[in-house]
VOPAGU-2260 file (C-alpha; in pm, 1 decimal, decimal comma):
REM VOPAGU-2260
SITE   aa  ch    i         X         Y         Z
SITE  MET   A    0    1966,8    -100,1    -147,7
SITE  LYS   A    1    2009,0    -476,5    -126,5
SITE  LYS   A    2    1687,9    -666,3    -166,3
SITE  ILE   A    3    1776,8    -977,6      27,7
SITE  LYS   A    4    1664,9   -1335,2     -21,7
SITE  TYR   A    5    1670,7   -1452,6     331,6
SITE  SER   A    6    1401,8   -1685,6     461,8
SITE  ILE   A    7    1156,5   -1544,2     708,8
SITE  LEU   A    8    1216,4   -1602,0    1075,5
SITE  THR   A    9     960,0   -1844,5    1198,6
SITE  LEU   A   10     617,8   -1703,7    1126,4
SITE  ILE   A   11     473,5   -1876,8    1426,4
SITE  THR   A   12     645,0   -1610,8    1638,8
SITE  ALA   A   13     392,9   -1352,0    1523,3
SITE  THR   A   14      88,2   -1554,8    1619,1
SITE  THR   A   15     192,5   -1697,1    1951,3
SITE  ILE   A   16     288,8   -1390,8    2145,0
SITE  TYR   A   17      99,9   -1355,0    2468,7
SITE  SER   A   18     141,0   -1124,7    2763,1
SITE  CYS   A   19     352,3   -1276,8    3037,9
SITE  THR   A   20     321,0   -1230,2    3408,3
SITE  ALA   A   21     621,7   -1159,1    3621,3
SITE  ASP   A   22     526,7   -1362,0    3931,3
SITE  PHE   A   23     572,2   -1723,3    3827,6
SITE  GLU   A   24     734,4   -1940,8    4083,3
SITE  GLU   A   25    1086,5   -2036,8    3983,1
SITE  ILE   A   26     977,0   -2398,9    3973,1
SITE  ASN   A   27     727,7   -2318,1    3702,6
SITE  THR   A   28     983,5   -2152,3    3473,9
SITE  ASP   A   29    1060,1   -2350,7    3160,3
SITE  PRO   A   30    1439,6   -2326,9    3110,5
SITE  ASN   A   31    1390,6   -2400,4    2737,0
SITE  ARG   A   32    1147,2   -2115,7    2678,4
SITE  LEU   A   33    1247,3   -1757,9    2600,9
SITE  GLU   A   34    1117,4   -1524,0    2869,3
SITE  THR   A   35    1169,3   -1215,4    2653,6
SITE  ILE   A   36    1161,1   -1148,2    2282,8
SITE  SER   A   37    1391,2    -946,9    2067,5
SITE  PRO   A   38    1250,1    -680,1    1837,7
SITE  ALA   A   39    1392,5    -862,1    1533,8
SITE  SER   A   40    1196,9   -1180,8    1608,0
SITE  LEU   A   41     881,9    -980,1    1542,7
SITE  LEU   A   42     997,0    -759,2    1254,0
SITE  ASN   A   43    1015,4   -1014,0     972,4
SITE  PRO   A   44     673,1   -1178,3    1042,1
SITE  ILE   A   45     520,7    -829,6    1051,9
SITE  LEU   A   46     674,8    -732,9     717,5
SITE  TYR   A   47     573,3   -1062,7     560,7
SITE  GLY   A   48     218,5   -1049,3     687,8
SITE  LEU   A   49     141,8    -688,6     601,0
SITE  THR   A   50     307,0    -684,8     253,5
SITE  ASN   A   51     151,7   -1022,6     158,4
SITE  HIS   A   52    -190,5    -886,3     248,6
SITE  ASN   A   53    -132,6    -558,4      63,4
SITE  SER   A   54     -30,2    -729,4    -259,4
SITE  TYR   A   55    -285,0   -1008,5    -257,4
SITE  SER   A   56    -591,8    -870,7     -86,3
SITE  ALA   A   57    -564,5    -489,5     -87,1
SITE  TRP   A   58    -437,7    -447,3    -443,4
SITE  HIS   A   59    -518,1    -764,7    -636,4
SITE  ASN   A   60    -864,4    -830,3    -494,9
SITE  ARG   A   61    -987,7    -476,9    -436,8
SITE  THR   A   62    -798,5    -171,4    -566,0
SITE  ALA   A   63    -713,7    -323,0    -903,6
SITE  HIS   A   64   -1088,1    -391,9    -958,9
SITE  LEU   A   65   -1212,9     -54,6    -836,4
SITE  MET   A   66    -946,8     125,4   -1042,4
SITE  GLN   A   67   -1014,0     -52,3   -1372,2
SITE  GLY   A   68    -699,7    -264,0   -1381,1
SITE  ILE   A   69    -832,1    -614,1   -1329,1
SITE  VAL   A   70   -1174,6    -719,3   -1452,4
SITE  PRO   A   71   -1345,5   -1044,7   -1341,0
SITE  PHE   A   72   -1401,0   -1269,3   -1647,3
SITE  PRO   A   73   -1585,1   -1485,7   -1729,1
SITE  SER   A   74   -1857,5   -1375,5   -1495,0
SITE  ASN   A   75   -2230,9   -1394,7   -1535,8
SITE  ASP   A   76   -2266,1   -1232,6   -1194,7
SITE  ALA   A   77   -2398,4    -879,3   -1227,8
SITE  LEU   A   78   -2211,7    -775,5    -912,8
SITE  GLY   A   79   -1844,5    -705,0    -844,9
SITE  TYR   A   80   -1615,1    -424,9    -731,3
SITE  HIS   A   81   -1544,1    -320,1   -1087,9
SITE  ARG   A   82   -1913,1    -236,4   -1104,6
SITE  TYR   A   83   -1893,8     -39,6    -775,1
SITE  TRP   A   84   -2101,5    -305,0    -601,7
SITE  VAL   A   85   -1955,5    -311,0    -250,2
SITE  THR   A   86   -2065,6    -497,4      62,5
SITE  ASP   A   87   -1961,8    -467,0     424,5
SITE  ALA   A   88   -1722,1    -758,9     360,1
SITE  ILE   A   89   -1484,1    -555,5     143,5
SITE  GLY   A   90   -1267,5    -438,6     428,8
SITE  GLN   A   91   -1290,4    -737,4     667,1
SITE  THR   A   92    -951,6    -887,5     578,6
SITE  MET   A   93    -777,6    -553,8     585,6
SITE  TRP   A   94    -924,3    -468,0     927,3
SITE  ASP   A   95    -831,7    -809,6    1072,4
SITE  ASN   A   96    -483,8    -821,3     913,8
SITE  HIS   A   97    -372,4    -472,2    1004,6
SITE  TYR   A   98    -497,4    -481,8    1363,2
SITE  ARG   A   99    -337,7    -821,7    1411,0
SITE  TRP   A  100       1,2    -696,1    1295,4
SITE  LEU   A  101     -34,3    -362,3    1469,7
SITE  LYS   A  102     -51,4    -556,7    1797,0
SITE  ASN   A  103     276,2    -722,8    1707,7
SITE  ILE   A  104     423,9    -383,6    1611,6
SITE  ASP   A  105     321,6    -260,9    1955,7
SITE  GLU   A  106     503,6    -558,4    2113,0
SITE  MET   A  107     804,9    -486,6    1893,2
SITE  GLU   A  108     813,2    -124,7    2009,7
SITE  ASN   A  109     793,7    -230,9    2376,1
SITE  ALA   A  110    1065,4    -486,7    2328,8
SITE  SER   A  111    1285,7    -224,5    2161,0
SITE  ILE   A  112    1237,3      19,8    2446,5
SITE  ALA   A  113    1315,5    -251,3    2702,1
SITE  ALA   A  114    1629,7    -339,6    2508,9
SITE  GLY   A  115    1731,8      23,3    2472,8
SITE  ASP   A  116    1751,3     -15,3    2095,6
SITE  VAL   A  117    1647,7     312,9    1932,5
SITE  ASN   A  118    1668,3     184,7    1576,3
SITE  TYR   A  119    1422,1     -96,3    1624,3
SITE  GLN   A  120    1199,6     143,5    1821,2
SITE  ALA   A  121    1214,8     380,6    1523,7
SITE  ILE   A  122    1129,7     102,3    1278,7
SITE  ALA   A  123     833,9       4,2    1496,2
SITE  LEU   A  124     704,3     367,1    1483,7
SITE  THR   A  125     748,1     378,8    1108,1
SITE  LEU   A  126     551,7      60,2    1064,3
SITE  LYS   A  127     286,9     177,7    1312,3
SITE  ALA   A  128     238,3     503,4    1122,8
SITE  TRP   A  129     218,8     327,7     786,4
SITE  SER   A  130     -34,0      67,1     911,0
SITE  PHE   A  131    -263,4     307,3    1095,9
SITE  ALA   A  132    -258,1     543,4     795,3
SITE  ASN   A  133    -362,2     259,1     564,9
SITE  LEU   A  134    -650,5     170,8     796,6
SITE  THR   A  135    -787,0     518,6     850,3
SITE  ASP   A  136    -751,1     607,7     483,0
SITE  CYS   A  137    -980,2     317,8     398,1
SITE  PHE   A  138   -1233,6     333,6     680,4
SITE  GLY   A  139   -1215,5     688,5     823,2
SITE  ASP   A  140   -1258,5     697,7    1201,6
SITE  ILE   A  141   -1120,0     380,7    1360,8
SITE  PRO   A  142   -1015,3     248,6    1705,2
SITE  PHE   A  143    -681,0     401,8    1783,7
SITE  LYS   A  144    -599,2     512,6    2136,5
SITE  GLU   A  145    -777,6     215,9    2292,1
SITE  ALA   A  146    -692,0     -28,7    2015,2
SITE  LEU   A  147    -445,0    -313,2    2077,5
SITE  LYS   A  148    -529,2    -320,6    2451,8
SITE  GLY   A  149    -722,6    -647,4    2474,8
SITE  ASP   A  150    -470,5    -778,1    2722,8
SITE  GLU   A  151    -559,8    -479,8    2941,5
SITE  GLY   A  152    -925,9    -568,6    2929,2
SITE  ILE   A  153   -1031,7    -316,6    2663,3
SITE  LEU   A  154   -1228,6    -537,6    2433,1
SITE  LYS   A  155   -1454,9    -270,6    2292,2
SITE  PRO   A  156   -1226,0      22,0    2199,2
SITE  LYS   A  157   -1358,5     368,3    2120,6
SITE  PHE   A  158   -1310,6     515,9    1776,0
SITE  GLN   A  159   -1106,3     827,4    1719,4
SITE  ARG   A  160   -1160,1    1093,1    1454,4
SITE  GLN   A  161    -936,7    1065,1    1152,5
SITE  GLU   A  162    -779,2    1405,2    1210,1
SITE  VAL   A  163    -673,4    1295,7    1557,3
SITE  ILE   A  164    -522,0     975,3    1417,5
SITE  TYR   A  165    -335,5    1154,9    1142,7
SITE  LYS   A  166    -192,4    1406,2    1384,5
SITE  LYS   A  167     -52,0    1120,9    1590,7
SITE  VAL   A  168      68,9     927,6    1286,3
SITE  LEU   A  169     271,8    1229,7    1172,4
SITE  GLU   A  170     414,4    1260,2    1523,1
SITE  TYR   A  171     520,7     891,2    1502,2
SITE  LEU   A  172     713,0     968,0    1184,7
SITE  ASP   A  173     886,5    1269,6    1333,1
SITE  GLN   A  174     971,1    1074,9    1645,5
SITE  ALA   A  175    1109,3     785,6    1443,3
SITE  ASN   A  176    1322,2    1015,6    1228,9
SITE  ALA   A  177    1477,3    1166,5    1541,7
SITE  LEU   A  178    1547,0     816,6    1684,4
SITE  TYR   A  179    1722,1     662,9    1385,8
SITE  ASP   A  180    2089,6     638,8    1460,2
SITE  THR   A  181    2279,2     559,5    1139,7
SITE  SER   A  182    2606,9     521,2    1328,5
SITE  LYS   A  183    2475,7     199,2    1477,4
SITE  ALA   A  184    2408,2    -129,3    1308,7
SITE  LEU   A  185    2094,6    -336,4    1347,0
SITE  ILE   A  186    2224,3    -588,1    1594,4
SITE  TYR   A  187    1978,4    -874,8    1538,9
SITE  ALA   A  188    1896,8   -1089,2    1240,2
SITE  PRO   A  189    1870,5    -929,5     891,3
SITE  ASP   A  190    1529,5    -798,7     802,3
SITE  LEU   A  191    1339,8    -900,6     492,1
SITE  LEU   A  192    1320,6    -545,7     356,6
SITE  TYR   A  193    1667,2    -396,2     391,7
SITE  GLY   A  194    1873,8    -690,6     491,7
SITE  ASP   A  195    2228,8    -674,6     605,8
SITE  LYS   A  196    2323,8    -607,6     964,5
SITE  ASN   A  197    2496,0    -276,9     895,3
SITE  THR   A  198    2435,1      90,3     928,0
SITE  GLN   A  199    2313,7     113,7     570,1
SITE  ALA   A  200    2001,3     -74,0     666,3
SITE  VAL   A  201    1927,8     188,9     930,8
SITE  ALA   A  202    1977,0     466,5     675,4
SITE  SER   A  203    1739,9     292,8     438,9
SITE  TRP   A  204    1469,9     262,0     700,3
SITE  GLN   A  205    1503,0     631,1     784,1
SITE  LYS   A  206    1464,9     720,9     416,0
SITE  LEU   A  207    1149,7     507,1     400,8
SITE  ASN   A  208    1013,7     675,8     712,9
SITE  ASN   A  209    1053,2    1026,1     563,1
SITE  SER   A  210     929,8     922,4     221,0
SITE  LEU   A  211     614,1     789,6     382,5
SITE  HIS   A  212     588,8    1119,2     564,6
SITE  LEU   A  213     578,6    1294,1     222,9
SITE  ARG   A  214     299,3    1064,3     107,8
SITE  MET   A  215      88,6    1126,6     416,5
SITE  LEU   A  216     141,0    1501,7     410,1
SITE  LEU   A  217      40,4    1521,1      45,2
SITE  ARG   A  218    -277,5    1330,5     135,1
SITE  LEU   A  219    -365,2    1610,2     376,3
SITE  SER   A  220    -276,5    1892,8     136,3
SITE  ASP   A  221    -640,3    1985,8      63,7
SITE  VAL   A  222    -777,4    1969,2     415,6
SITE  MET   A  223    -486,8    2142,2     589,8
SITE  PRO   A  224    -281,9    2303,3     311,6
SITE  ALA   A  225     -77,9    2552,6     512,4
SITE  GLU   A  226      48,4    2297,6     765,4
SITE  SER   A  227     107,6    2012,4     526,9
SITE  ASN   A  228     278,1    2221,5     257,6
SITE  ALA   A  229     507,2    2387,6     512,2
SITE  LYS   A  230     618,3    2049,8     645,2
SITE  LEU   A  231     661,6    1911,7     293,6
SITE  VAL   A  232     892,9    2202,3     213,3
SITE  THR   A  233    1082,3    2152,5     538,7
SITE  ILE   A  234    1147,4    1787,6     465,8
SITE  LEU   A  235    1247,5    1842,1     106,0
SITE  ASN   A  236    1475,9    2134,4     188,7
SITE  ASN   A  237    1661,3    1955,2     468,4
SITE  PRO   A  238    1793,9    1621,6     338,8
SITE  ALA   A  239    2056,1    1604,7     612,1
SITE  ILE   A  240    1780,7    1601,3     876,2
SITE  TYR   A  241    1511,6    1433,5     669,6
SITE  PRO   A  242    1675,6    1193,3     424,9
SITE  ILE   A  243    1434,0    1054,3     165,5
SITE  PHE   A  244    1459,2     814,9    -129,7
SITE  GLU   A  245    1726,1     938,8    -368,7
SITE  SER   A  246    1718,9     669,8    -635,9
SITE  SER   A  247    1554,6     339,1    -723,4
SITE  ALA   A  248    1814,4     163,7    -511,3
SITE  ASP   A  249    1618,9     293,7    -209,8
SITE  ASP   A  250    1290,7     134,6    -312,2
SITE  ALA   A  251    1107,6     -35,4     -21,6
SITE  ILE   A  252    1023,2    -360,0    -193,1
SITE  LEU   A  253    1009,2    -690,6      -5,4
SITE  ILE   A  254    1117,8    -977,2    -228,6
SITE  HIS   A  255     935,4   -1312,1    -193,8
SITE  THR   A  256    1190,2   -1575,6    -291,4
SITE  GLY   A  257     937,4   -1857,2    -327,7
SITE  VAL   A  258    1140,2   -2066,0     -86,4
SITE  ALA   A  259     943,9   -2173,8     220,7
SITE  PRO   A  260     849,0   -2002,6     438,5
SITE  ASN   A  261     903,8   -1693,7     221,0
SITE  LEU   A  262     630,6   -1790,5     -26,0
SITE  THR   A  263     430,5   -1554,1    -249,4
SITE  PRO   A  264      59,8   -1500,0    -175,6
SITE  TRP   A  265      -1,1   -1720,2    -484,1
SITE  PRO   A  266     160,2   -2058,5    -409,8
SITE  ARG   A  267     -41,2   -2185,7    -710,9
SITE  ILE   A  268      57,4   -1939,0    -980,8
SITE  GLN   A  269    -246,0   -2027,7   -1188,4
SITE  ASP   A  270    -460,9   -1858,1    -922,7
SITE  TYR   A  271    -307,1   -1522,2    -996,5
SITE  ALA   A  272    -486,6   -1466,4   -1324,7
SITE  ALA   A  273    -766,6   -1720,1   -1289,8
SITE  ASP   A  274   -1100,3   -1570,8   -1398,5
SITE  LYS   A  275    -942,3   -1226,3   -1446,6
SITE  LYS   A  276    -868,2   -1006,1   -1742,7
SITE  LEU   A  277    -729,4    -656,3   -1792,9
SITE  SER   A  278    -944,7    -356,3   -1868,1
SITE  THR   A  279    -962,9    -168,7   -2193,6
SITE  PHE   A  280    -864,8     149,0   -2008,2
SITE  PHE   A  281    -551,0     -13,8   -1871,5
SITE  VAL   A  282    -440,2    -186,5   -2189,1
SITE  ASP   A  283    -527,3      89,8   -2438,8
SITE  GLN   A  284    -341,3     354,5   -2239,3
SITE  LEU   A  285     -22,6     150,8   -2239,5
SITE  LEU   A  286     -66,3      79,1   -2613,4
SITE  GLN   A  287     -96,5     451,5   -2683,0
SITE  TRP   A  288     235,9     508,5   -2503,6
SITE  ASN   A  289     401,2     209,0   -2668,3
SITE  ASP   A  290     491,2     128,4   -2310,1
SITE  PRO   A  291     749,6    -145,8   -2244,6
SITE  ARG   A  292     570,7    -249,0   -1925,4
SITE  LEU   A  293     268,9    -382,2   -2121,0
SITE  PRO   A  294     426,6    -716,9   -2230,3
SITE  PHE   A  295     549,0    -768,5   -1872,4
SITE  TRP   A  296     209,9    -696,3   -1716,3
SITE  ALA   A  297     -24,3    -847,1   -1978,1
SITE  THR   A  298     -76,1   -1149,2   -2197,4
SITE  LYS   A  299    -193,3   -1115,1   -2553,1
SITE  ALA   A  300    -558,2   -1160,2   -2645,9
SITE  THR   A  301    -673,3   -1430,4   -2886,1
SITE  ASP   A  302    -972,8   -1458,1   -3113,4
SITE  LYS   A  303   -1231,1   -1739,9   -3102,7
SITE  ASP   A  304    -990,2   -1959,4   -3301,6
SITE  ARG   A  305    -710,4   -1892,2   -3047,2
SITE  LYS   A  306    -514,9   -1675,9   -3287,1
SITE  ASP   A  307    -305,1   -1391,2   -3150,7
SITE  ILE   A  308    -484,0   -1054,6   -3191,6
SITE  GLY   A  309    -240,7    -843,2   -2984,3
SITE  TYR   A  310    -316,6    -674,7   -2658,2
SITE  LYS   A  311    -686,2    -613,7   -2603,7
SITE  GLY   A  312    -875,2    -567,4   -2276,2
SITE  ILE   A  313   -1243,6    -553,4   -2189,2
SITE  PRO   A  314   -1445,8    -266,4   -2049,3
SITE  SER   A  315   -1448,0    -258,9   -1673,8
SITE  GLY   A  316   -1808,7    -288,8   -1555,9
SITE  TYR   A  317   -1911,1    -460,8   -1874,5
SITE  ALA   A  318   -2267,0    -588,8   -1905,9
SITE  ALA   A  319   -2330,2    -896,6   -1694,3
SITE  ASN   A  320   -2368,5   -1123,4   -1993,6
SITE  GLU   A  321   -2024,6   -1146,8   -2152,2
SITE  GLY   A  322   -2150,8   -1344,5   -2444,4
SITE  ALA   A  323   -2104,6   -1045,4   -2672,4
SITE  ILE   A  324   -1730,1   -1053,8   -2615,5
SITE  ASP   A  325   -1614,6   -1281,4   -2894,8
SITE  TYR   A  326   -1245,2   -1293,8   -2806,0
SITE  ASN   A  327   -1027,5   -1399,9   -2511,7
SITE  PRO   A  328    -903,6   -1072,0   -2363,1
SITE  SER   A  329    -560,8    -994,8   -2228,8
SITE  ALA   A  330    -499,6   -1124,1   -1879,8
SITE  PRO   A  331    -258,5   -1032,8   -1598,1
SITE  ASN   A  332      78,3   -1178,5   -1683,0
SITE  ASN   A  333     212,8   -1421,1   -1424,7
SITE  ASN   A  334     544,2   -1236,9   -1447,1
SITE  THR   A  335     422,4   -1004,2   -1170,9
SITE  ALA   A  336     344,7   -1280,7    -922,7
SITE  ILE   A  337     599,2   -1555,4    -974,3
SITE  ALA   A  338     899,2   -1568,5    -741,0
SITE  PRO   A  339    1100,7   -1360,6    -682,2
SITE  MET   A  340     787,0   -1150,2    -637,6
SITE  LYS   A  341     791,9    -786,7    -544,6
SITE  ASN   A  342     574,8    -666,2    -251,9
SITE  ILE   A  343     584,3    -287,1    -281,5
SITE  ILE   A  344     566,9     -56,3      21,3
SITE  MET   A  345     689,7     265,0    -142,7
SITE  THR   A  346     925,9     361,3    -424,0
SITE  PHE   A  347    1154,9     638,6    -545,9
SITE  SER   A  348     912,3     680,2    -835,6
SITE  GLU   A  349     630,6     778,1    -599,0
SITE  VAL   A  350     860,5    1031,2    -430,3
SITE  GLN   A  351     939,4    1181,9    -767,7
SITE  PHE   A  352     572,8    1209,1    -855,7
SITE  ILE   A  353     507,0    1377,7    -521,7
SITE  LYS   A  354     778,1    1633,5    -606,5
SITE  THR   A  355     628,3    1672,8    -956,3
SITE  GLU   A  356     289,6    1755,5    -814,1
SITE  LEU   A  357     438,2    2000,1    -566,1
SITE  ALA   A  358     639,9    2173,8    -836,7
SITE  PHE   A  359     331,9    2187,0   -1061,0
SITE  LYS   A  360     139,9    2357,3    -782,9
SITE  GLY   A  361     419,9    2601,1    -714,0
SITE  ILE   A  362     483,8    2469,1    -360,5
SITE  ILE   A  363     845,0    2381,1    -433,0
SITE  SER   A  364    1082,1    2488,9    -708,2
SITE  GLY   A  365    1196,2    2246,7    -970,6
SITE  ASP   A  366    1164,2    2153,9   -1336,6
SITE  ILE   A  367     827,9    1986,0   -1366,7
SITE  GLU   A  368     905,4    1805,0   -1687,3
SITE  SER   A  369    1234,0    1663,3   -1554,6
SITE  LEU   A  370    1065,3    1543,8   -1237,5
SITE  TYR   A  371     780,3    1393,7   -1444,2
SITE  LYS   A  372    1030,9    1200,6   -1659,8
SITE  SER   A  373    1226,3    1090,7   -1355,9
SITE  GLY   A  374     912,4     948,4   -1197,0
SITE  ILE   A  375     828,8     747,9   -1508,1
SITE  THR   A  376    1185,0     621,6   -1553,9
SITE  ALA   A  377    1191,6     506,1   -1188,5
SITE  ALA   A  378     846,2     347,7   -1223,2
SITE  MET   A  379     984,2     123,3   -1501,6
SITE  LYS   A  380    1293,2      33,3   -1294,0
SITE  ILE   A  381    1062,4    -116,2   -1032,3
SITE  TRP   A  382    1004,6    -394,1   -1289,5
SITE  ASN   A  383    1367,5    -398,7   -1409,9
SITE  ILE   A  384    1265,8    -231,1   -1735,2
SITE  ASP   A  385    1476,2      39,9   -1899,7
SITE  THR   A  386    1289,4     338,0   -2041,4
SITE  PRO   A  387    1333,2     336,6   -2419,8
SITE  PHE   A  388    1517,3     643,6   -2555,8
SITE  GLU   A  389    1224,6     732,9   -2782,1
SITE  TYR   A  390     959,3     690,1   -2509,5
SITE  PHE   A  391     929,5    1064,3   -2425,7
SITE  SER   A  392     912,2    1162,1   -2794,4
SITE  ASN   A  393     574,6     992,9   -2815,5
SITE  GLY   A  394     317,3    1270,0   -2828,7
SITE  ASN   A  395      94,1    1083,4   -2586,0
SITE  VAL   A  396     376,5    1070,2   -2327,7
SITE  ALA   A  397     561,2    1401,7   -2378,5
SITE  TYR   A  398     475,7    1634,9   -2087,9
SITE  ASN   A  399     179,3    1850,3   -2187,4
SITE  GLY   A  400     158,1    2074,6   -1882,4
SITE  THR   A  401    -148,4    1916,5   -1722,6
SITE  PHE   A  402    -197,4    1773,5   -1379,1
SITE  GLU   A  403    -415,9    1500,0   -1526,9
SITE  GLN   A  404    -124,0    1368,5   -1727,7
SITE  ILE   A  405      98,3    1360,6   -1417,7
SITE  MET   A  406    -159,6    1162,7   -1223,7
SITE  LEU   A  407    -225,1     926,1   -1512,1
SITE  GLN   A  408     142,9     824,8   -1514,7
SITE  LYS   A  409     143,1     804,4   -1135,6
SITE  TYR   A  410    -149,7     561,5   -1161,0
SITE  PHE   A  411      74,3     319,9   -1346,5
SITE  ALA   A  412     369,8     393,8   -1121,9
SITE  LEU   A  413     155,7     275,0    -829,7
SITE  TYR   A  414      70,5     -56,4    -991,0
SITE  PHE   A  415      79,3    -331,4    -726,2
SITE  THR   A  416     115,1     -81,2    -435,7
SITE  ASP   A  417    -161,8    -174,2    -192,1
SITE  ASN   A  418    -447,3      82,4    -193,9
SITE  GLN   A  419    -251,1     375,5    -330,4
SITE  GLN   A  420    -410,2     403,9    -678,6
SITE  TRP   A  421    -754,5     423,1    -516,7
SITE  LEU   A  422    -645,2     665,6    -245,9
SITE  GLU   A  423    -485,1     899,8    -497,6
SITE  PHE   A  424    -797,3     888,4    -714,6
SITE  ARG   A  425   -1005,4     986,6    -414,2
SITE  ARG   A  426    -771,7    1271,8    -334,4
SITE  THR   A  427    -739,9    1413,6    -684,4
SITE  GLY   A  428   -1018,5    1270,3    -909,6
SITE  PHE   A  429    -753,8    1141,1   -1155,0
SITE  PRO   A  430    -709,0     952,3   -1373,1
SITE  VAL   A  431   -1043,8     998,5   -1540,8
SITE  MET   A  432   -1173,3     653,8   -1625,8
SITE  PRO   A  433   -1452,4     551,9   -1867,6
SITE  LEU   A  434   -1772,7     449,0   -1695,2
SITE  GLN   A  435   -2012,6     181,3   -1820,4
SITE  PRO   A  436   -2394,4     247,6   -1802,0
SITE  ASN   A  437   -2470,1     -47,2   -1575,4
SITE  LEU   A  438   -2259,4      51,1   -1271,4
SITE  TYR   A  439   -2397,0      52,6    -920,0
SITE  ASN   A  440   -2383,0     342,4    -684,0
SITE  ASN   A  441   -2502,0     577,9    -966,6
SITE  GLY   A  442   -2162,9     533,1   -1128,6
SITE  LYS   A  443   -1980,1     695,7    -838,4
SITE  MET   A  444   -1648,7     557,0    -715,0
SITE  PRO   A  445   -1679,0     424,3    -356,0
SITE  VAL   A  446   -1482,2     652,1    -124,5
SITE  ARG   A  447   -1442,6     433,5     181,0
SITE  TYR   A  448   -1494,4      81,1     313,7
SITE  PRO   A  449   -1793,9      16,0     539,3
SITE  TYR   A  450   -1704,3    -117,3     884,0
SITE  PRO   A  451   -1694,9    -497,5     901,7
SITE  GLN   A  452   -2004,7    -673,1    1032,9
SITE  ASP   A  453   -1832,0    -819,5    1340,2
SITE  VAL   A  454   -1730,9    -466,0    1448,2
SITE  LYS   A  455   -2094,4    -358,6    1430,0
SITE  ARG   A  456   -2208,7    -662,3    1630,4
SITE  GLN   A  457   -1933,4    -678,3    1892,0
SITE  ASN   A  458   -1863,3    -307,6    1949,5
SITE  THR   A  459   -2206,5    -169,3    1878,1
SITE  GLU   A  460   -2207,8     131,4    2111,2
SITE  ASN   A  461   -1871,8     265,9    1993,5
SITE  TYR   A  462   -1955,5     187,2    1634,7
SITE  GLN   A  463   -2272,6     394,5    1671,6
SITE  ASP   A  464   -2075,3     680,7    1820,3
SITE  ALA   A  465   -1833,6     664,6    1524,7
SITE  ILE   A  466   -2100,2     693,8    1257,1
SITE  ASN   A  467   -2274,5     971,5    1456,4
SITE  GLN   A  468   -1961,2    1180,7    1438,2
SITE  MET   A  469   -1834,6    1072,5    1092,0
SITE  GLY   A  470   -2151,5    1021,6     896,0
SITE  PRO   A  471   -2340,4     718,7     756,4
SITE  ASP   A  472   -2148,6     394,8     740,7
SITE  ASP   A  473   -2162,0     362,9     365,9
SITE  ILE   A  474   -1929,4     383,2      66,0
SITE  ASN   A  475   -2019,0     746,1     -12,7
SITE  THR   A  476   -1924,8     906,6     321,3
SITE  ARG   A  477   -1598,7    1089,1     263,1
SITE  VAL   A  478   -1316,6    1064,4     510,5
SITE  TRP   A  479   -1183,0    1379,3     674,3
SITE  TRP   A  480    -911,6    1458,1     422,4
SITE  ASP   A  481   -1128,9    1389,4     114,0
SITE  ILE   A  482   -1285,8    1729,1      51,6
SITE  LYS   A  483   -1264,4    1768,2    -324,6
């Protein structure tokens, strides 16, 4: 796969799209204004907007805190996501961002159909499935069928049950897979994800579509095991019909060049690690593995005299008064955020860990240890790091036959991948993380985001119907697929 370094098509396109009427008098037609849009004019702003949010807000500001990666420091505030203290505001930006871009995805799909371009239609369906899945995984029941219809006068959309949404999302992925035509090139401008105007870009999008399908089916494997496992096997046994990621070259990673307008979410790089450190759980695990990713992801700690003391984190959820910590802990390394920065949608490593889990559970055949090693090796390639020859001879890394070990390595493989670490923890209960005694919520990991306040105020009746069918609007109400 070529990870291109093209600049984004004008971002204004994505925020100035309005419904047009067809009955303007000819005299009122502006000859300098486009009367129709191409699907490609929407694609790059959508990719930029969603992946920027997922790296900056979804992962860096929420998941990395909940999942004991990043720890706020210094902080005399007794609150914080790392202490499981969550307010209704936690999901506001995700709700706003995803629905905003879903509207543009909807416009892209309509433009693709009008143009008779099946490949852009398929891409729109892939993006729609991915975005709605992210939303419903975080909130549970959400507006779906009546969402995105403000221009039709539906300003207070009804909520759908998550199982209804997931059924439709899986249909989108099947529909997209059937539409992709790899004999045809993408005829418009290169896209930020897969680039060149050739048939290879179409094949790459199709692989992403089906790899996302694996992710979503695995998420449903507890609540609907027969159906999800059967479809997983069908996809994996039919690569000609359902091509998936085959190597790290297929990784769906959008590269931010740092050249305007393709800027990273951190235009001031000092903001990336400001007032943040890495957790003891995160650092110590990588130290046990002698993992080559640690120097890339972390800075070294220093003592009170600013002398190097190696890599050393702090406990996530530490007591509010950090005065007892007499050293400067390891912080996130700016390497991860400086341009060219990687915004991760999905990787070959994740696919390999999906296969590892399925083989472990006997759902597919395959050598579990080989798949496990392949997933780790691919996880390092995300960061352009080669796996040392001796890495798997480390007793803490060598496959020990446990599901917990597989999921612990997958946790690090999902580093910087939107909400996926948190979602996988909710699905499996792994990795097991140390808990401090002063956590909120009785030390229980939050399992969903509460609905944003403006949703409660502006769509009160449908909001009330949603919580009547789903359960209380709090962080402990499990979504449909979370039945462990």
